[in-house]
N, C-alpha and C positions, 0 to 999 in steps of 0.2 A: 703666733698663730701657727699651728701645724695642720698640714693637709695631706690627703692622699688624693691621687689623680688616676682615673681610668679612662684611657684613650687609646684606640687601637692604632691610630696613625702615629708612627714613631716620630715623624718630622713635627707634627703639632704637639705631640706629648713632650718631647724634649724642648721644644720651643716655649711651651707653657711653664715648664719646670724653670727654665732660665729666667723668664720674665717675673715669675712670682718670687724666685729667690733674690732677684735684683731689688725687689720691693720689700725685702725683710721677711717673707713668708718661708717657713720651714716646710719643705716637702718631704714627709716621711717615707713615701713610696710612690711610684709612678708605675702603673701596670697596664696591660693590654686587654684583659678579659674580666668578666664578672666574678668568676671564682677567685682570682688573685685579688680582686678588690675587696671581696668579703674577707679574705684571709688577712689582708693588710689592715683593714679597719679592726678586726678582732685583735691583731697584734699591736698596732700603735695607738689605738684609741684616739684618732685625731680630732681636732676641733671641728673639722669639715672635710667632706669628700666632693670632689669635682668629678662628675660622671657623665660620660657620653651615653646616649641611648643605645645605639647600635654597636654592639660589641660581639666578638666571635663567640660561639661558632656559627650562628645562623645570620648575624648582622640584622636582627630585627629589634627585640626590645629587651634584650638581656640586661642591659645596663639600668634601665628603668625598673625592672623587676628586682635587681640587685639593690637599687635605692630603696625601694619599698622594704625589702628585707632589712636594710641598715636601719631604717626608721623603727622597725620592730624589735630588733636585737641590741641596737645601740642608740637609743633615743637621745642621748646627749651629744651625738655627732650631727652637726648640720649637714644637709645635702643640697648641693648646687648642680642641677642637671645643665649641661652646656652641649647643646646639640644644634644640628641643622634642622631638626624636625620637631613638630608638636605632635606628640602621641598621646591621644585623649584616653585610651583604654585604661592604663595605669596611672596616668598623670592626675586624674582627679582623685584616685585613691592616695597617692603620694601627697598631694597638696592639701587634700581636704580630710586628713586624718585627725585633725583637731590639735596638732601639735605645732609649735613654732620651729624655726631654723630650717626653712625649705626655700630654695630658689629655683627658677628655671629661665635661663637666658638662651637666646638664639645666637649662634656663632656669628652669622652674617650681619647681625645688628650691633655687636660689641666691636667699637672701633677705638676705644681707649683703655689701656691697661689699668689706668688709675680707677676708672669707673667699675671695672671688673673686679679689682682687689676690694674696693669699697662694698660692692655687692656681697662679696665673699665674706668680708668682715661682718656684714649685718646678719648673714646666714649663720656663721659661726657663734655670733652672740645671741642667737634665738630669734632673730627677726626674719623678714622675708624679702626676696628680691625676685619679682616676676616681671617678665617682658609683657607689655601691654598686648602683644599679638597672641601670646599664650593664653592670656585671660580671655580674650576675644574668641579664640577657637575653642576653648573649654565651654564658654557660654554657648557658642554655636552648636555644640555637641549635646547641649542640655535641652531637656524636654521643656524647660521654662525660658527658653530663648526669647520668647515674646516679652518677657520682663525687661530684658536688656534693651529691646527695641523701643521700650517707653522712656528711656533715658535720652535727654537732649545731647547733641554733640559735645557740649562743654561738659556735661555730667560724665559722658564716656571718657573724655580726656582725664577728668579728675579721678575716675575709677582706675584708669591706667596708671596714673602716678601713685595712687594709694597702693595698688598691687606692687609696684616697685619699692614699697616701703617708705615712701616719702612722707614727711611731716606736713601739717597744715601750712606752716611757714614756708617750707621749700616748694609746696604746690602753688601758693600764693605769689612767691618770687618768680616762678616759672611763667606765670600767666600775667604777672604785673598787675594783680588785683590785691585787695585787702584779705586778710585772714577771715574777716567776718563773711566775706563773699564765698569763700572757700567752705566755710562751715555751713553756709546755706545749701551749697551744692551737695555736700556730703549728707546732710540731713535729708535732702530730696532723694539721693540715691537709695539710702536706707529704707525710706518710705516706700519707694517704688519696688524695690526688691523684697519688701517685707522682712527686713533684717533689722535687728536692734542696734541702735548706734553705740559706739564705744569711744573712749576718750583717747586711747593711745595707738600709735601707728600700726603695729603688725596685727594688733587684735582687730582692727578694723578690716584688715585684709582677710584675716582668718575667718571672720564672720561671713565675708563674701565666699570665701572657698568652702565653707560649711554648707552654704547655699548650693554651690555646685556639687558638692559631695551628695547632698540629699537628692538633688535633681537628676543625677545619673544613676542612683541606687535603684535596684529592681524594686 
């Protein structure tokens, strides 16, 4: 797996490069701003890009806007947002564009490099890796937030694991229940959110994200 990294903190950028390379990931480029990120993706055509949201010069949303551009110009490149913040303005556009290979993780909630690499591999392979907090905040920004309120606490938990790209088996193992019970929760989620069910992992997540995309569209 080949990746490029966009992170303006040199300490975090260098540390991430070293940790990924120790895990056998080839880092084709590690840059500090959005324009260099776009150039690196065009040059190296990596499997995935790891992108911080707040990059120079304004430290606002340059990284996220660059990620949206990558999805448009290099759809074969997975994009993993890795940030301290949840930015809803462009996140719904990035995540809900109908394509696979998108992730959004919060830095303070990633405590294991192995889990991070697994998430990156899923994104590079066309799957999804979304922090449940990101999904919750996107739903909170939605005009259909009331639909999420209709979910039970367990259904919310299941939705969070679905958003991470977990399979039914993995969700069942996490909760210590049967896969049949998980299937029932997922059926209820799709019914309450008025979303068509789907059989495979990331497609289920994309259905939820399309709902988000429709709900934040003008």
